[in-house]
ROLOZA-245357 format. One record per residue (C-alpha): residue in three letters; chain; y, z negated, x negated. Coordinates in nm, 2 decimals. Last residue first. Layout:
// residues N
+--------+--------+--------+--------+--------+
: residu : chaine :      Y :      Z :      X :
+--------+--------+--------+--------+--------+
:    Ala :      A :      Y :      Z :      X :
...
+--------+--------+--------+--------+--------+
//
This chain:
// residues 90
+--------+--------+--------+--------+--------+
: residu : chaine :      Y :      Z :      X :
+--------+--------+--------+--------+--------+
:    Glu :      A : -10.48 :   1.02 :  -8.34 :
:    Pro :      A : -10.75 :   1.06 :  -8.55 :
:    Gln :      A : -10.70 :   1.31 :  -8.85 :
:    Ile :      A : -11.02 :   1.46 :  -8.85 :
:    Ala :      A : -11.26 :   1.63 :  -9.15 :
:    Ile :      A : -11.57 :   1.75 :  -9.04 :
:    Leu :      A : -11.88 :   1.78 :  -9.25 :
:    Ala :      A : -11.99 :   1.42 :  -9.12 :
:    Ala :      A : -12.07 :   1.59 :  -8.74 :
:    Glu :      A : -12.31 :   1.73 :  -8.88 :
:    Phe :      A : -12.49 :   1.49 :  -9.06 :
:    Arg :      A : -12.43 :   1.30 :  -8.79 :
:    Arg :      A : -12.64 :   1.52 :  -8.56 :
:    Leu :      A : -12.36 :   1.75 :  -8.28 :
:    Ala :      A : -12.32 :   1.75 :  -7.91 :
:    Phe :      A : -12.10 :   1.98 :  -7.77 :
:    Thr :      A : -11.85 :   2.00 :  -7.51 :
:    Ser :      A : -11.63 :   2.26 :  -7.44 :
:    Asn :      A : -11.31 :   2.30 :  -7.31 :
:    Gly :      A : -11.11 :   2.27 :  -7.62 :
:    Val :      A : -11.38 :   2.09 :  -7.89 :
:    Lys :      A : -11.54 :   1.78 :  -7.69 :
:    Ile :      A : -11.84 :   1.57 :  -7.86 :
:    Ala :      A : -12.15 :   1.44 :  -7.75 :
:    Leu :      A : -12.27 :   1.25 :  -8.06 :
:    Pro :      A : -12.69 :   1.29 :  -8.12 :
:    Glu :      A : -12.70 :   1.05 :  -8.22 :
:    Gly :      A : -12.66 :   0.66 :  -8.26 :
:    Gly :      A : -12.97 :   0.52 :  -8.40 :
:    Pro :      A : -13.05 :   0.48 :  -8.03 :
:    Met :      A : -12.96 :   0.58 :  -7.79 :
:    Gly :      A : -12.70 :   0.90 :  -7.83 :
:    Arg :      A : -12.29 :   0.87 :  -7.90 :
:    Lys :      A : -12.07 :   0.94 :  -7.64 :
:    Leu :      A : -11.72 :   1.11 :  -7.60 :
:    Met :      A : -11.55 :   1.16 :  -7.88 :
:    Arg :      A : -11.25 :   1.35 :  -7.85 :
:    Ile :      A : -11.09 :   1.68 :  -8.01 :
:    Lys :      A : -10.78 :   1.86 :  -8.04 :
:    Glu :      A : -10.80 :   2.22 :  -8.32 :
:    Gly :      A : -10.58 :   2.19 :  -8.52 :
:    Pro :      A : -10.77 :   2.37 :  -8.83 :
:    Val :      A : -11.11 :   2.52 :  -8.73 :
:    Phe :      A : -11.40 :   2.31 :  -8.50 :
:    Gly :      A : -11.40 :   2.58 :  -8.22 :
:    Leu :      A : -11.82 :   2.67 :  -8.20 :
:    Glu :      A : -11.75 :   2.94 :  -8.44 :
:    Met :      A : -11.62 :   2.68 :  -8.69 :
:    Leu :      A : -11.96 :   2.46 :  -8.67 :
:    Arg :      A : -12.14 :   2.77 :  -8.68 :
:    Arg :      A : -11.95 :   2.90 :  -9.06 :
:    Ala :      A : -11.95 :   2.51 :  -9.15 :
:    Leu :      A : -12.34 :   2.54 :  -9.10 :
:    Asp :      A : -12.37 :   2.88 :  -9.28 :
:    Ala :      A : -12.15 :   2.70 :  -9.59 :
:    Gly :      A : -12.40 :   2.37 :  -9.62 :
:    Asp :      A : -12.71 :   2.62 :  -9.60 :
:    Glu :      A : -12.58 :   2.83 :  -9.91 :
:    Met :      A : -12.40 :   2.47 : -10.09 :
:    Asp :      A : -12.77 :   2.32 : -10.09 :
:    Ala :      A : -12.73 :   2.12 : -10.38 :
:    Ala :      A : -12.33 :   2.15 : -10.39 :
:    Asn :      A : -12.26 :   1.88 : -10.11 :
:    Gly :      A : -12.13 :   1.97 :  -9.76 :
:    Ser :      A : -11.99 :   2.28 :  -9.65 :
:    Thr :      A : -11.65 :   2.13 :  -9.56 :
:    Val :      A : -11.47 :   2.20 :  -9.23 :
:    Arg :      A : -11.09 :   2.10 :  -9.23 :
:    Val :      A : -10.81 :   1.91 :  -9.05 :
:    Val :      A : -10.96 :   1.87 :  -8.68 :
:    Thr :      A : -10.74 :   1.69 :  -8.47 :
:    Gly :      A : -10.78 :   1.34 :  -8.31 :
:    Ser :      A : -10.95 :   1.18 :  -8.02 :
:    Lys :      A : -11.11 :   0.83 :  -7.96 :
:    Gly :      A : -11.35 :   0.72 :  -7.69 :
:    Thr :      A : -11.61 :   0.69 :  -7.90 :
:    Ala :      A : -11.46 :   0.57 :  -8.23 :
:    Leu :      A : -11.43 :   0.82 :  -8.53 :
:    Ala :      A : -11.64 :   0.80 :  -8.79 :
:    Asp :      A : -11.89 :   1.06 :  -8.80 :
:    Leu :      A : -11.59 :   1.30 :  -8.74 :
:    Asn :      A : -11.48 :   1.23 :  -9.13 :
:    Ile :      A : -11.13 :   1.07 :  -9.15 :
:    Pro :      A : -10.80 :   1.20 :  -9.23 :
:    Ser :      A : -10.61 :   0.87 :  -9.34 :
:    Pro :      A : -10.37 :   0.72 :  -9.03 :
:    Val :      A : -10.04 :   0.78 :  -9.06 :
:    Thr :      A :  -9.81 :   0.53 :  -9.07 :
:    Thr :      A :  -9.52 :   0.43 :  -8.82 :
:    Met :      A :  -9.12 :   0.40 :  -9.00 :
+--------+--------+--------+--------+--------+
//
């Protein structure tokens, strides 16, 4: 019997690892309107449930931006944007 890892936020995925998008959240309730707009933008870019993603690289210094491959496209996300995306690591 194999255990399935629990979902993590995309910003915690190690470089070179892959996963599948589980959900995109709007963040905390304090900035719900801006968070909903950001979540919608991320989904428009292709971060939709079921989509395969891969963490390509982290920038230096501080690990920003994150280079993420989604389908055939590559995007640079800030850590707080990546934290809104829950993934199932492979």
